[in-house]
C-alpha positions in Angstrom: 123.0 87.0 72.8 121.0 89.9 73.8 118.3 88.9 70.8 117.7 85.5 72.2 115.1 83.4 70.2 112.0 84.8 71.6 112.9 88.3 70.5 114.4 87.3 67.1 111.0 85.3 66.4 108.7 88.3 67.3 111.2 91.0 65.8 111.1 89.0 62.4 107.3 88.8 62.9 107.1 92.5 63.4 109.6 93.3 60.2 107.3 91.0 58.0 104.2 93.0 59.4 106.0 96.2 58.6 107.0 95.4 55.0 103.5 94.0 54.3 100.5 95.8 53.2 98.7 97.2 56.0 94.8 96.4 56.6 93.2 99.8 56.7 89.8 98.6 55.2 87.1 98.3 57.8 89.3 100.2 60.4 87.7 101.5 63.3 88.2 102.9 67.1 86.1 101.9 70.0 86.0 103.2 73.6 86.4 100.0 75.3 87.1 99.6 79.1 89.0 102.8 79.3 91.1 102.7 76.0 90.5 103.8 72.6 91.1 100.2 70.7 91.7 99.9 67.3 90.3 97.0 65.1 89.5 96.0 61.6 86.7 94.2 60.3 87.0 92.2 57.2 85.0 89.4 55.0 81.7 87.7 56.2 80.6 84.5 57.6 80.6 82.8 61.1 82.7 85.6 63.5 86.3 84.9 63.9 88.6 87.1 66.0 92.2 87.2 65.5 94.5 88.1 68.4 98.0 89.2 67.7 101.4 88.4 69.6 103.1 90.5 72.2 104.2 93.9 71.2 102.6 93.5 67.7 99.4 94.3 66.2 96.6 92.8 63.7 99.1 93.4 61.0 101.0 90.3 61.9 97.9 88.3 60.4 98.4 89.6 56.7 99.1 86.3 55.4 95.9 84.8 56.9 93.4 87.4 55.9 93.2 86.8 52.4 91.9 83.0 52.9 90.2 83.9 56.1 87.8 86.5 55.0 86.6 84.2 52.2 84.9 82.3 55.0 84.7 84.5 58.1 83.7 87.7 59.5 87.0 88.6 60.7 87.5 90.9 63.6 91.0 92.0 64.1 92.0 94.3 67.3 95.2 95.8 68.4 95.3 95.0 72.0 95.9 97.3 74.8 99.2 99.5 74.5 99.9 97.7 71.2 99.5 98.6 67.8 97.2 101.7 67.2 95.3 101.1 70.7 96.0 103.2 73.6 97.1 102.1 77.2 95.7 102.7 80.5 96.6 103.0 84.0 97.9 99.8 85.9 99.6 96.5 84.9 99.2 94.9 81.6 97.2 91.4 81.9 95.8 88.5 79.8 92.6 88.9 81.8 92.2 92.3 81.0 92.8 92.0 77.2 90.4 89.3 77.4 87.7 91.6 79.1 88.3 94.0 76.3 87.7 91.3 73.7 84.5 90.6 75.2 83.5 94.1 75.2 84.3 94.9 71.9 82.2 92.1 70.8 79.4 93.4 72.8 79.6 96.5 71.1 79.7 94.6 67.8 76.5 92.8 68.5 78.5 89.7 68.4 77.4 87.0 70.9 79.5 84.0 70.0 82.8 83.7 68.0 86.0 81.7 67.3 89.2 82.7 68.2 92.8 82.3 66.5 95.5 83.8 68.9 99.4 83.6 68.6 101.7 83.8 71.5 100.3 86.6 73.7 97.0 86.3 71.7 96.8 82.6 72.3 97.3 83.2 76.2 94.3 86.0 75.9 92.0 83.6 73.9 92.7 81.1 76.6 91.7 83.6 79.2 88.7 84.3 77.4 87.6 80.8 77.0 88.0 80.0 80.6 86.0 82.9 82.0 83.5 83.4 78.9 82.6 79.7 78.1 79.2 80.6 76.5 81.1 83.0 74.0 83.8 81.0 72.5 83.1 78.2 70.1 86.3 77.1 68.5 89.9 78.1 70.0 93.1 78.0 68.1 96.2 79.0 69.8 99.8 79.3 68.2 102.9 79.3 70.7 100.6 79.8 73.8 101.6 79.0 77.3 99.7 78.3 80.5 102.7 79.6 82.7 105.8 81.5 82.2 108.0 78.2 83.2 106.5 76.9 79.7 109.3 78.6 77.9 112.5 77.3 77.2 115.0 77.9 79.6 117.0 80.5 77.8 114.1 82.3 76.8 112.5 82.3 80.3 116.2 83.5 81.6 116.2 86.5 79.2 113.0 87.6 80.5 113.9 87.4 84.1 116.4 90.5 83.6 115.5 92.1 80.0 114.4 95.8 80.1 112.7 97.8 77.2 116.0 98.7 75.6 116.7 95.1 75.0 114.2 94.8 72.2 116.5 97.0 70.1 115.9 100.2 67.8 114.2 98.4 65.1 111.2 97.0 67.6 111.0 100.5 68.9 110.5 102.2 65.7 108.1 99.7 64.5 105.9 100.1 67.9 106.3 103.8 67.6 105.1 103.7 63.9 101.5 103.0 64.9 101.4 103.8 68.4 98.6 106.7 69.5 101.4 107.7 71.9 104.9 107.0 70.6 106.5 108.5 74.0 104.9 105.7 75.8 107.1 102.9 74.6 109.5 102.6 77.3 106.4 102.3 79.9 104.7 100.1 77.6 107.5 97.5 76.9 107.8 97.2 80.9 104.3 96.5 81.2 104.8 93.8 78.5 107.8 92.3 80.4 106.2 92.2 83.8 103.6 90.4 82.2 105.7 87.8 80.6 107.4 87.3 83.8 104.6 86.5 86.2 101.8 85.6 83.6 99.8 83.4 82.5 99.1 81.1 85.6 96.3 79.1 84.4 95.5 75.9 86.5 94.5 72.8 85.4 90.9 73.3 86.8 90.6 76.3 84.6 92.0 74.8 81.6 89.6 71.7 82.2 86.6 74.1 82.3 87.0 75.1 78.5 84.1 74.1 76.5 85.3 75.3 73.3 86.6 73.0 70.5 90.3 73.8 71.0 93.2 73.3 68.6 96.7 73.8 70.2 99.6 74.4 68.1 103.3 74.8 68.3 106.2 75.1 66.0 108.7 72.3 66.1 111.4 74.8 67.2 108.9 77.1 69.1 110.3 79.2 72.2 107.4 76.9 74.2 108.8 73.8 75.3 107.2 70.7 73.5 106.1 69.1 76.9 104.5 72.1 77.7 102.5 72.5 74.9 101.3 68.9 75.2 100.5 69.3 78.5 98.0 72.5 77.8 96.5 70.5 74.9 96.1 67.5 77.5 94.7 69.7 80.1 91.9 71.2 77.9 88.7 68.4 77.3 88.8 67.2 73.9 91.7 69.4 72.5 93.7 68.5 69.7 97.5 69.3 69.2 99.4 70.1 66.1 103.3 70.6 65.9 104.1 72.5 62.8 106.9 70.8 61.0 110.3 73.1 60.5 108.6 76.2 62.1 109.6 78.4 65.0 107.5 80.6 67.2 106.2 82.5 64.2 104.7 79.4 62.3 101.8 81.4 60.7 104.3 83.7 59.2 106.6 81.1 58.2 104.2 78.3 57.0 101.0 80.3 55.9 99.7 77.9 53.6 99.9 74.8 55.9 98.6 77.0 58.9 95.5 78.5 56.9 94.4 74.9 55.7 94.7 73.6 58.9 92.9 76.3 60.8 90.1 76.9 58.1 89.6 73.0 58.3 89.2 72.8 62.1 87.0 75.8 62.1 84.7 74.2 59.5 84.0 71.3 62.0 
């Protein structure tokens, strides 16, 4: 079946985001490391950066923003080659996207912040917490992995041979709806697929260097293997783990009330 669990879950998330109200209030563009990065700022309080999943945009957090903006200043970027943000020459990597977030924070005058990242956004958050331990106070990830073999075998096998065409026409239209260069779709998707096949590659030593308070989350039926999620949490000093009952890879969209309450409680500590 071409649209296996990974694509089905992400496509579902993108479809929900497409049907939801967009987040135009506070929308800005910044020149960041060679790209024109779109970001939204909402709310007030301790800074919280929301990092979306692969092929998506900040709109994926539409079910979190109303609750989160009451307690936090939200910074919601669209990452490189995704959403309303442009691409640059070279491969797409979690480290480069993490550095983009740091540069954006610098431009906004934000020294320390919390992170909530979903899927690829969680991997980006892990990279940021590893390489900039003085910047991240709390790190929350949903459906993140520390290596490509953290996926369920059918999902990993799909990714080994998939092409941009495998995402389907609905995903293509959703991406092109926001993209500054709609004709760039195939190249952007191939970059994402290459990243999924080869990255991340976080070592136990790197994960062990994280100083942020961490909450590692996964759905009960996530595309990330439960033992991999457990190993990821175990490798981060003092990290907590939460398996969201009845949820898949899109837990934050499927169980927003439970997710929002859990994340806000954790961030308040």
